[in-house]
C-alpha positions in Angstrom: -90.8 -33.2 101.8 -93.0 -30.8 103.7 -93.8 -32.8 106.0 -90.4 -34.4 106.6 -88.8 -30.7 106.4 -90.8 -29.2 108.8 -91.3 -32.5 111.1 -91.2 -32.1 115.3 -88.4 -34.0 116.7 -89.4 -37.4 118.2 -92.5 -37.5 115.9 -91.6 -38.8 112.4 -94.2 -37.2 110.0 -95.6 -34.5 112.2 -95.7 -31.2 111.3 -93.8 -28.3 113.6 -96.4 -25.7 115.0 -93.6 -23.1 114.5 -93.5 -24.1 110.5 -97.3 -24.6 110.1 -97.6 -21.3 111.5 -94.9 -19.4 109.5 -96.4 -21.1 106.4 -99.7 -19.8 106.7 -98.3 -16.3 107.7 -96.4 -16.0 104.6 -99.1 -17.3 102.5 -101.8 -14.8 103.7 -98.9 -11.9 103.7 -98.6 -12.9 99.7 -102.1 -12.4 99.3 -102.6 -9.3 101.1 -99.4 -7.8 99.1 -101.0 -9.2 95.7 -104.2 -7.0 96.5 -102.1 -3.9 97.1 -100.1 -4.6 94.0 -103.1 -4.9 91.8 -104.7 -1.9 92.8 -102.2 0.8 94.0 -100.9 3.3 91.4 -97.6 4.0 93.8 -94.4 2.6 92.9 -94.0 -1.1 93.4 -90.6 -2.0 93.3 -88.7 -4.2 91.0 -90.2 -7.5 91.9 -93.7 -5.9 92.5 -93.7 -4.3 89.1 -92.8 -7.4 87.5 -95.3 -9.3 89.0 -98.2 -6.7 88.2 -97.2 -6.6 84.8 -97.3 -10.3 84.5 -100.9 -10.4 86.1 -102.2 -7.8 83.9 -100.7 -9.1 81.0 -102.4 -12.6 81.2 -105.5 -11.8 82.8 -106.4 -8.4 81.5 -109.0 -6.4 83.9 -109.9 -10.2 85.6 -106.4 -9.6 87.6 -108.5 -7.6 89.9 -110.3 -10.4 91.4 -107.6 -12.9 91.3 -106.0 -11.9 94.7 -109.6 -12.5 96.2 -109.7 -15.8 94.8 -106.7 -16.4 96.0 -107.0 -15.6 99.4 -110.3 -17.7 99.7 -108.3 -20.6 98.5 -105.9 -20.1 101.2 -109.0 -19.7 103.8 -110.5 -22.8 102.6 -107.2 -24.9 102.8 -106.6 -23.5 106.6 -110.1 -24.6 107.3 -109.3 -28.3 106.8 -107.0 -28.4 109.6 -103.9 -27.5 108.0 -103.8 -30.2 105.3 -102.5 -27.8 102.6 -102.6 -30.5 100.0 -106.2 -32.0 100.3 -108.5 -30.4 97.7 -105.6 -28.3 96.2 -106.6 -29.7 92.7 -110.1 -28.9 93.1 -109.4 -25.1 94.1 -106.8 -24.6 91.5 -109.3 -26.2 88.7 -111.9 -24.0 90.0 -109.5 -20.8 90.1 -108.2 -21.0 86.6 -111.6 -22.0 85.1 -113.1 -18.8 86.8 -110.3 -16.4 85.5 -110.1 -17.8 82.3 -113.9 -17.7 81.5 -113.8 -14.2 82.7 -111.1 -13.1 80.6 -112.8 -14.9 77.6 -115.9 -12.8 78.4 -113.7 -9.6 78.7 -112.1 -10.0 75.3 -115.5 -11.1 73.7 -116.9 -7.7 74.7 -113.7 -5.6 73.9 -114.4 -7.1 70.4 -118.0 -6.2 70.3 -117.4 -3.0 72.0 -114.1 -1.3 71.0 -114.9 2.0 72.8 -115.6 0.4 76.2 -112.2 -0.6 77.0 -112.4 -4.1 78.2 -109.5 -6.1 78.2 -108.9 -9.8 78.7 -105.2 -10.2 78.5 -103.2 -13.0 76.5 -105.5 -16.0 78.2 -108.6 -14.1 77.5 -107.6 -13.7 73.8 -106.5 -17.3 73.0 -109.5 -18.5 74.9 -111.9 -16.6 73.3 -110.1 -17.2 69.9 -110.3 -21.1 70.3 -114.0 -20.6 71.6 -115.0 -18.5 68.6 -113.4 -20.7 66.1 -115.0 -23.7 67.5 -118.6 -22.6 68.3 -118.8 -19.0 66.8 -119.3 -15.6 68.7 -122.7 -16.5 70.4 -121.1 -20.0 71.3 -117.9 -18.4 72.8 -120.2 -16.2 74.9 -122.7 -18.8 76.1 -119.8 -21.4 76.8 -117.5 -18.7 78.7 -120.7 -18.0 81.1 -120.7 -21.7 81.4 -117.3 -22.4 82.5 -117.3 -19.2 85.0 -120.6 -21.0 87.0 -118.3 -24.7 86.6 -115.5 -22.9 88.3 -117.6 -20.8 90.8 -119.5 -24.1 91.8 -116.0 -25.8 92.2 -114.9 -23.2 94.8 -118.1 -22.0 96.6 -120.2 -25.1 96.5 -123.3 -22.9 95.6 -126.3 -24.6 96.2 -128.3 -23.4 93.3 -132.0 -24.4 94.3 -131.7 -22.6 97.1 -130.5 -19.3 95.5 -133.2 -19.7 93.2 -135.8 -20.0 95.8 -134.7 -17.2 97.8 -134.4 -14.9 94.6 -138.0 -16.2 93.6 -139.2 -15.7 97.3 -137.6 -12.0 96.9 -139.5 -11.4 93.5 -142.7 -12.6 95.0 -142.6 -10.3 98.0 -141.9 -7.6 95.8 -144.9 -8.1 93.5 -147.3 -8.6 96.6 -145.8 -5.1 97.9 -146.3 -3.4 94.9 -149.9 -5.1 93.8 -151.0 -4.0 97.6 -149.6 -0.4 97.1 -151.5 -0.3 93.7 -154.7 -1.4 95.1 -154.4 1.0 98.1 -153.8 3.6 95.7 -157.0 2.5 93.6 -159.0 2.5 96.8 -157.8 6.2 97.7 -158.8 7.1 94.0 -162.1 5.8 94.1 -162.7 7.3 97.4 -161.9 10.6 96.3 -164.3 10.4 93.5 -166.9 9.2 95.2 -166.6 12.0 97.8 -166.5 14.5 94.6 -169.6 12.8 92.6 -172.6 12.0 93.7 -173.6 9.1 96.3 -173.5 5.6 95.8 -176.4 3.3 95.3 -175.2 0.3 96.7 -176.7 -0.2 99.9 -175.4 -3.3 102.3 -178.4 -5.6 102.5 -178.9 -9.0 103.7 -178.6 -11.8 100.7 -181.8 -12.5 99.5 -183.3 -16.5 99.3 -182.1 -17.8 95.8 -184.9 -17.2 93.3 -187.6 -19.5 92.1 -187.2 -20.9 88.8 -190.2 -21.7 87.1 -194.2 -21.2 87.5 -196.2 -23.8 89.3 -198.1 -26.6 86.8 -201.5 -25.5 85.6 -203.0 -28.5 87.6 -201.4 -26.5 90.8 -202.4 -23.1 90.3 -205.7 -23.5 92.4 -203.5 -24.3 95.5 -203.6 -21.8 98.2 -199.7 -21.2 97.7 -200.3 -19.9 94.5 -200.6 -16.4 96.1 -196.9 -16.5 98.0 -195.4 -17.5 94.2 -194.5 -14.3 92.1 -196.3 -14.4 88.8 -193.4 -14.0 86.7 -190.3 -15.2 88.2 -186.8 -14.4 87.1 -184.5 -16.8 87.8 -181.0 -15.7 88.6 -178.2 -18.3 89.1 -176.7 -17.8 92.6 -173.0 -17.7 91.7 -173.7 -14.9 89.2 -175.6 -12.8 91.6 -173.0 -13.1 94.1 -170.2 -12.1 91.6 -172.1 -8.9 90.3 -169.0 -6.9 91.8 -166.0 -9.0 91.3 -163.8 -6.5 92.2 -164.6 -6.5 95.7 -161.6 -8.0 98.2 -161.0 -8.8 101.4 -160.0 -6.0 103.4 -158.0 -5.7 106.5 -160.4 -5.7 109.4 -159.9 -2.1 110.6 -160.1 -1.6 114.5 -158.3 0.5 116.9 -154.7 -0.3 117.5 -153.6 -2.5 120.5 -151.3 -1.0 123.2 -148.6 -3.7 122.5 -146.0 -2.2 120.2 -144.4 -5.5 119.2 -147.0 -6.0 116.2 -147.5 -2.4 115.8 -146.4 -2.8 112.1 -148.1 -6.2 111.3 -149.5 -6.1 108.0 -152.7 -8.6 107.8 -152.5 -11.2 104.7 -154.2 -10.6 101.6 -156.6 -12.6 99.5 -154.0 -12.8 96.8 -152.1 -15.5 98.7 -155.0 -18.0 98.0 -156.1 -19.7 94.7 -158.5 -17.8 92.6 -162.1 -18.9 92.6 -163.3 -20.9 89.2 -165.4 -18.0 87.8 -166.6 -19.8 84.5 -168.6 -22.5 86.4 -172.5 -21.5 87.8 -173.7 -23.1 90.8 -176.0 -26.3 90.8 -177.3 -28.3 87.7 -178.5 -26.6 84.4 -182.2 -25.5 84.0 -182.9 -28.4 81.7 -181.7 -30.8 84.4 -183.8 -28.9 87.3 -186.8 -29.4 85.0 -186.3 -32.8 84.3 -185.3 -33.7 88.1 -188.8 -31.8 89.1 -191.0 -34.1 86.6 -189.4 -37.1 87.7 -189.8 -36.2 91.2 -193.6 -35.4 90.9 -193.8 -38.5 88.7 -192.2 -40.7 91.3 -194.8 -40.1 93.9 -197.6 -40.3 91.4 -196.5 -43.9 91.0 -197.1 -44.3 94.8 -200.7 -42.6 94.3 -199.4 -39.6 96.5 -200.0 -36.3 94.7 -197.2 -33.5 94.9 -195.9 -31.0 93.0 -192.6 -29.2 93.3 -192.9 -25.5 94.7 -189.6 -24.2 94.5 -186.0 -25.3 93.5 -182.8 -24.1 95.1 -179.6 -24.8 93.4 -176.4 -25.2 95.3 -172.8 -26.2 94.7 -173.2 -29.5 95.7 -176.5 -30.3 96.5 -180.0 -28.8 94.8 -182.9 -28.6 97.3 -186.3 -29.6 95.6 -189.2 -28.2 98.2 -192.4 -30.2 97.5 -195.9 -29.0 98.5 -198.3 -32.3 99.4 -201.8 -32.2 98.4 -204.4 -31.8 101.2 -204.8 -34.9 103.1 -201.6 -36.4 102.5 -199.4 -37.1 105.5 -196.0 -36.4 105.7 -194.7 -39.5 106.9 -196.1 -41.5 104.2 -193.5 -38.8 101.7 -190.4 -39.2 104.1 -190.9 -43.0 104.1 -190.2 -43.1 100.3 -186.8 -41.6 100.8 -185.2 -44.4 99.6 -187.3 -45.0 96.4 -186.8 -41.2 95.4 -182.9 -41.8 95.9 -183.2 -44.8 93.7 -185.4 -43.1 90.8 -183.2 -39.8 91.2 -180.0 -42.2 90.8 -178.8 -40.4 93.7 -176.1 -41.5 96.0 -177.9 -40.4 99.2 -181.1 -38.2 99.8 -181.5 -36.0 102.9 -185.1 -35.1 103.8 -186.4 -31.9 105.9 -189.7 -32.7 106.8 -191.0 -30.2 107.6 -189.1 -26.9 106.2 -189.0 -24.5 109.1 -191.3 -21.8 108.5 -192.7 -23.1 105.2 -195.8 -25.7 104.5 -193.4 -27.7 102.5 -191.1 -30.7 102.5 -187.4 -30.8 101.6 -185.5 -33.1 99.3 -181.4 -32.7 98.9 -180.4 -34.2 96.3 -176.8 -34.3 95.0 -175.6 -32.5 91.8 -174.2 -34.6 89.1 -171.2 -32.1 88.7 -170.0 -30.8 92.0 -168.9 -27.3 92.3 -165.9 -26.4 94.6 -166.2 -23.9 97.0 -162.8 -21.9 97.8 -162.4 -20.3 100.8 -161.2 -17.0 98.6 -164.4 -16.6 97.2 -165.7 -16.5 100.9 -163.3 -13.9 102.3 -163.9 -12.0 99.1 -167.7 -11.9 99.2 -169.5 -8.8 100.7 -171.3 -10.6 103.0 -168.0 -11.6 104.9 -166.3 -8.1 104.4 -169.4 -6.2 105.9 -169.0 -8.5 109.0 -167.6 -6.2 111.8 -167.2 -8.9 114.6 -163.3 -9.9 115.0 -164.2 -13.6 115.4 -166.3 -13.8 112.2 -165.0 -16.6 110.1 -166.4 -18.2 106.6 -167.7 -21.6 106.3 -168.9 -21.9 102.8 -172.0 -21.8 101.0 -175.3 -22.9 102.0 -177.4 -25.3 100.3 -178.8 -22.6 98.2 -175.8 -21.0 97.3 -175.6 -18.1 99.6 -172.2 -17.4 101.4 -172.4 -19.0 105.0 -171.0 -17.1 108.0 -170.8 -17.7 111.7 -169.5 -15.9 115.0 -167.3 -18.0 117.0 -168.0 -15.2 120.0 -171.8 -15.9 119.7 -171.3 -19.4 119.7 -169.3 -19.4 122.3 -167.5 -22.5 121.5 -167.7 -25.3 118.7 -167.9 -28.8 118.4 -166.6 -30.4 114.9 -167.1 -34.5 114.4 -166.7 -36.5 111.5 -165.5 -39.5 110.0 -162.2 -39.7 108.2 -161.7 -37.8 105.0 -165.1 -36.0 105.5 -163.4 -32.8 105.6 -162.9 -32.0 109.3 -159.3 -30.8 109.4 -160.1 -28.7 106.0 -162.9 -27.1 108.1 -160.5 -26.3 110.8 -158.3 -24.7 108.6 -160.5 -22.5 106.8 -161.6 -21.3 110.6 -158.3 -20.5 111.4 -157.4 -18.7 108.3 -160.5 -16.9 108.3 -159.6 -15.7 111.9 -155.9 -14.5 111.0 -157.4 -12.5 107.9 -159.1 -10.7 110.3 -157.0 -9.9 113.1 -153.4 -9.5 114.2 -151.6 -11.3 116.9 -152.0 -8.7 119.3 -155.7 -9.2 118.9 -156.3 -13.0 118.7 -153.8 -15.7 119.6 -154.3 -19.7 119.0 -153.9 -22.7 121.4 -153.3 -25.3 119.0 -153.6 -29.0 120.4 -152.4 -31.6 117.6 -151.9 -35.2 118.8 -151.9 -36.3 115.2 -149.0 -34.3 114.8 -149.8 -33.7 110.8 -152.8 -31.3 110.4 -151.9 -28.2 112.4 -148.2 -28.7 112.1 -148.5 -26.1 109.1 -148.8 -23.6 111.6 -145.2 -23.9 113.5 -143.6 -20.6 114.7 -146.6 -18.6 113.1 -146.8 -15.2 115.5 -150.3 -16.1 116.5 -149.0 -19.1 118.4 -149.6 -19.2 122.2 -149.1 -21.5 125.3 -149.4 -19.6 128.9 -147.1 -22.3 130.6 -143.8 -21.9 128.4 -142.2 -18.9 127.0 -142.5 -17.2 123.4 -139.5 -18.7 122.3 -140.6 -22.1 123.1 -144.1 -22.0 122.1 -145.4 -24.7 119.4 -148.2 -26.6 118.3 -148.9 -29.1 121.3 -148.8 -32.7 120.4 -148.1 -34.5 123.5 -151.3 -35.1 125.5 -149.5 -34.5 129.0 -148.1 -31.3 127.8 -152.0 -30.5 126.4 -153.6 -31.3 129.8 -151.1 -28.9 131.6 -151.8 -26.1 128.9 -155.6 -26.7 129.6 -155.2 -26.4 133.4 -152.9 -23.4 132.9 -155.6 -21.8 130.6 -158.2 -21.9 133.6 -155.9 -20.0 135.7 -155.6 -17.4 133.2 -159.5 -17.2 132.9 -159.4 -16.7 136.4 -156.5 -14.2 136.5 -158.9 -12.3 133.6 -161.8 -12.5 135.9 -160.0 -10.8 138.5 -159.2 -8.1 136.5 -162.4 -7.8 134.7 -163.7 -7.3 138.3 -161.7 -4.6 139.2 -162.6 -2.7 136.1 -166.2 -3.3 136.4 -166.9 -4.9 132.9 -168.6 -7.8 131.9 -166.8 -9.0 128.7 -163.5 -8.8 127.0 -164.8 -5.9 124.7 -165.6 -3.9 127.8 -162.3 -4.5 129.4 -160.3 -3.5 126.4 -162.4 -0.1 126.2 -161.5 0.5 129.7 -157.8 -0.4 129.0 -157.8 2.0 126.4 -159.2 4.9 128.6 -156.6 4.0 131.4 -153.6 3.3 129.3 -153.6 -0.4 130.4 -152.7 -3.7 128.0 -155.7 -4.8 126.5 -156.4 -8.7 126.4 -156.5 -10.8 123.1 -158.9 -13.2 122.4 -157.4 -17.1 123.0 -159.1 -19.7 120.2 -158.0 -22.9 121.7 -158.3 -25.5 118.8 -158.0 -29.3 119.5 -157.7 -31.5 116.6 -158.2 -34.8 117.8 -160.3 -34.9 121.1 -160.8 -38.6 121.3 -156.8 -39.4 121.6 -156.6 -36.4 124.8 -159.7 -38.1 126.6 -158.0 -41.8 126.0 -154.5 -40.6 128.1 -155.6 -38.1 130.4 -159.4 -38.1 130.3 -160.6 -36.8 133.7 -158.4 -33.9 133.8 -159.1 -32.7 130.0 -162.8 -33.1 130.6 -162.8 -31.3 133.9 -160.7 -28.3 132.5 -162.6 -28.3 129.3 -166.0 -28.2 131.4 -164.7 -25.0 133.3 -163.5 -23.2 130.3 -166.8 -24.1 128.1 -168.9 -22.9 131.4 -166.9 -19.6 132.1 -164.3 -18.6 129.2 -166.7 -16.8 127.0 -166.8 -13.6 128.9 -162.7 -13.4 129.3 -162.2 -14.1 125.4 -161.2 -17.7 125.5 -163.3 -20.1 123.2 -162.6 -23.6 122.2 -163.0 -25.5 119.2 -162.9 -29.3 119.7 -162.8 -31.9 116.6 -162.9 -35.3 116.6 -163.5 -37.9 113.9 -165.0 -40.4 116.8 -168.0 -39.0 117.6 -169.3 -41.4 120.5 -170.5 -41.0 124.1 -167.1 -42.0 125.4 -165.6 -39.0 123.7 -168.4 -36.4 123.3 -169.7 -36.8 126.7 -172.7 -35.5 128.5 -171.0 -33.0 130.2 -169.1 -31.7 127.0 -172.3 -31.5 124.8 -174.0 -29.5 127.3 -171.8 -26.6 127.1 -171.2 -26.9 123.2 -174.4 -25.8 121.9 -173.2 -25.1 118.4 -171.8 -27.9 116.4 -171.0 -29.0 113.2 -171.2 -32.4 111.8 -169.5 -33.8 108.7 -170.0 -37.3 107.3 -170.5 -39.9 109.7 -170.9 -43.5 109.4 -174.3 -44.3 111.1 -177.4 -42.2 112.7 -176.1 -43.1 116.2 -173.0 -41.0 115.7 -175.3 -38.5 114.0 -177.3 -38.4 117.2 -174.5 -38.3 119.4 -173.5 -34.7 117.6 -176.6 -33.2 116.4 -179.3 -35.2 118.6 -180.9 -36.2 115.5 -180.2 -38.0 112.3 -179.1 -36.8 108.9 -175.5 -36.6 109.0 -175.1 -40.0 107.9 -177.0 -39.0 104.4 -173.6 -36.4 103.6 -171.7 -36.8 100.7 -168.4 -36.0 102.2 -165.8 -34.1 101.0 -166.8 -30.6 103.0 -170.7 -31.5 102.9 -171.5 -30.5 106.5 -174.7 -29.9 109.0 -174.5 -26.6 110.9 -176.6 -26.8 114.1 -176.6 -23.5 116.1 -178.5 -22.8 119.4 -180.7 -20.3 117.2 -181.5 -22.7 114.7 -184.5 -25.5 115.1 -182.8 -27.7 112.7 -179.2 -28.0 111.2 -178.5 -26.3 108.3 -176.8 -27.8 105.2 -173.4 -26.3 104.0 -170.6 -26.7 101.8 -167.6 -26.0 103.4 -165.0 -24.0 102.0 -161.8 -25.5 100.7 -158.4 -24.6 101.2 -155.4 -26.4 99.9 -151.8 -27.1 101.6 -150.1 -25.1 99.2 -152.6 -21.9 100.0 -152.1 -22.5 103.8 -148.1 -22.8 103.2 -148.2 -19.4 101.2 -150.1 -17.8 103.9 -148.2 -19.3 106.7 -144.7 -18.2 104.8 -146.1 -14.6 104.9 -147.0 -14.7 108.5 -143.7 -16.0 109.6 -142.2 -12.7 107.8 -143.9 -10.9 110.3 -142.1 -11.7 113.2 -142.4 -14.4 115.7 -144.6 -15.2 118.8 -144.6 -12.7 121.6 -146.6 -12.9 124.5 -146.2 -12.1 128.5 -145.3 -14.9 130.5 -147.8 -16.1 132.3 -146.9 -16.7 136.4 -149.6 -17.6 138.8 -150.5 -14.7 141.0 -149.7 -15.4 144.9 -151.9 -13.0 146.8 -149.4 -13.6 150.4 -146.4 -12.3 148.4 -145.4 -8.6 149.4 -144.2 -5.6 147.6 -144.9 -7.0 144.0 -142.4 -7.4 141.4 -144.3 -6.2 138.5 -145.1 -8.3 135.5 -144.2 -11.8 134.7 -142.0 -11.4 132.3 -139.6 -8.9 134.9 -139.9 -11.6 137.4 -138.5 -14.1 134.9 -135.7 -11.7 134.0 -134.8 -11.0 137.4 -134.9 -14.9 138.4 -132.3 -15.4 135.6 -130.2 -12.4 136.6 -129.7 -13.7 140.3 -129.2 -17.1 139.1 -126.7 -15.8 136.6 -124.9 -13.8 139.4 -125.2 -16.4 142.0 -124.0 -18.9 139.5 -126.5 -21.5 141.6 -130.2 -22.0 142.1 -132.5 -23.2 145.0 -136.0 -22.6 146.6 -134.3 -20.9 149.3 -132.5 -18.1 147.2 -135.7 -17.4 145.1 -137.6 -17.3 148.3 -135.4 -14.7 149.9 -135.4 -12.6 146.6 -139.2 -12.6 146.0 -140.7 -13.1 149.4 -142.8 -16.2 149.2 -142.2 -19.5 148.9 -145.1 -20.4 146.4 -143.5 -17.8 144.1 -140.3 -19.4 144.2 -141.8 -23.0 143.7 -143.6 -21.7 140.5 -140.5 -19.7 139.1 -138.4 -22.9 139.8 -141.1 -24.9 137.8 -141.2 -22.1 134.9 -137.3 -22.2 134.6 -137.6 -26.4 134.6 -140.3 -26.2 131.6 -138.2 -23.7 129.5 -135.2 -25.9 129.9 -133.0 -23.0 132.1 -132.3 -25.7 134.8 -132.6 -29.5 134.9 -132.3 -31.8 137.8 -131.1 -35.2 136.9 -132.6 -38.3 138.2 -131.2 -39.5 141.3 -129.3 -36.0 142.1 -130.7 -33.4 144.3 -129.1 -30.6 142.8 -129.7 -28.3 139.7 -128.0 -28.2 136.6 -128.0 -24.9 135.3 -127.5 -24.0 131.5 -125.6 -20.7 132.0 -125.4 -20.5 128.2 -129.1 -20.3 127.5 -129.6 -17.7 130.3 -126.7 -15.6 128.8 -128.4 -15.7 125.6 -132.1 -15.1 126.8 -130.5 -11.9 128.9 -128.8 -10.7 126.1 -131.9 -10.9 124.1 -133.8 -9.0 126.6 -132.0 -5.8 127.6 -134.7 -4.4 129.9 -134.1 -6.8 132.6 -134.4 -5.5 135.8 -131.0 -4.7 138.1 -130.0 -7.1 140.7 -130.5 -6.4 144.1 -127.8 -4.9 146.1 -125.8 -7.1 148.1 -125.7 -10.2 145.4 -122.7 -12.1 146.2 -119.9 -11.6 143.6 -118.1 -15.0 144.3 -119.3 -17.9 141.9 -120.0 -21.0 143.5 -119.6 -24.3 141.7 -122.6 -26.3 140.6 -122.2 -30.3 140.6 
């Protein structure tokens, strides 16, 4: 009937625009009149008094909610493109359920608290009476609340899972803030008490070697090495020694504030975001197990007519090192050749032999433990050894074979090569390195160029404020997954390196630390460290070997002084991937479990990596160590990474000045690269066109105009379709970018006011 009554002439069933407009105007006027009628105390007229009395009589105090729900229902119907009867039953049912349940709840409260003045009206009275008769007073309250939620779901289509997640995130963030404030207060009170009381006795000392576990056998007391051993050894498990002060937490790394104001309020993540360590376990096997293994080891060699004795035992989280001292006249080669026989006797999956141990007259047998201890990243970050390090690029690796904390400084390496087969723990090591640096530095101090052709391992860090890519704007930066984009980024990084060298030359400094001191004294912008993390080098070498190898070589040779460091990882340690050019410039290397001695030699120039037992078990070779160090890498799970990343995302988005290649022939510099980009966008927005001649006339250089055109195209402000010689301009994106950067420079005088069409 509605459609026939308001149908336009000539179109059967089609509603008239005038009739539809009149329908909605009257409906919304009625809703607004209901709102005034419900809340106003002034005279309402005969009709108004009648309607107001009916509403309050039926609904009681729920009548104050009725006009707003009615108005929402009108808006919901209007959004369905003028179909007033679509969804009407659902909306009506939701309104009745919500108001009825609310009235019932108010009536129930009026019964429980008579002095409070609650009123549910006639509907609330009868509904509450029926529910109480059926379910009792408590059941009436529960079912009233349930009916209210059902009505709200029908009306608003609430996503309860999302609402719960948002609420839980807010509660968790409040709890973390409260915990942080509590820790800060405790530390301040402790500092005050220390100042008022005597000086603390604790002194930072290097971690001593793990203690020796027992005296030498009686037959070995005549050996010259007896004088080197303590007369009364007092063994102390390494894990207990490391945790003598369990209250030590990872603290924000204190550095001078940076010049950039964007991250001035940035709060470093705390170790509470990581899983707590398992404090009930002790590193390594028990004393009885070690004594039995020592006896078994000596008897095995005795069965081959070789006299040795176990001088020292160093229990670790994954392996235990037994230091064997041969009797006079015994050749080292005769002991090393029995490695497989020792593995058989000890029932070990694989044994690594160190012959001899550097600095000792002993041979090391590293035998896997029957029960493997987990080394978490949090226990490394909370260790005194990590917190005492002041270098900005210090990071945690895990625990040494003897149980002490293993750390490294990326600035001293200065680049790192990581290789290992699938499942050996290579990607987990990269995650530990990245998080260690994020726990110590703000995005103003360290930025990451992340290249992940596999699209899996580094995707966690999408949109964190530490991301950096010199060839794109901060709004468009992301983890690089395409090999061609990675090659372009490496090329651009070499240009960034050369620009920094020019800056350092003008400042007369030798490294980034010296330049930042000079910048602080001269009120200039300091430079940040750039860490280039490539998760799968082999894939890049297959697709763009020449470009990738050439630019990695240049960066590895020269980038250290200007604060650019490379971390290259691959699961294919072959000479085609880890070429001689790359190896020559990466003296620091980490090898995880590999499949053959050949692969081990490619990485470390020696064997041993094939005897590792996987899951983070690694060999660390530095330029200062003659032989690789056995370390169990720290483990960090996906849930821990997600918690840290979600916390970092709340601190802001990536921000850095856009890189623009310098042009020495350009006259009258235009300021920083971001100012040039804003000036170019403003010019295009005013002229409504873009061309190289237009940019050249404004910026005074053909090379600069070409470079700006390339930047505009990379950041998708402009696009040239195939087969066309004209630029397509995305004015919406340009205007949005200009609106977000209010500091855009003014357009030069004489800019054309007329708009020119763009094909």
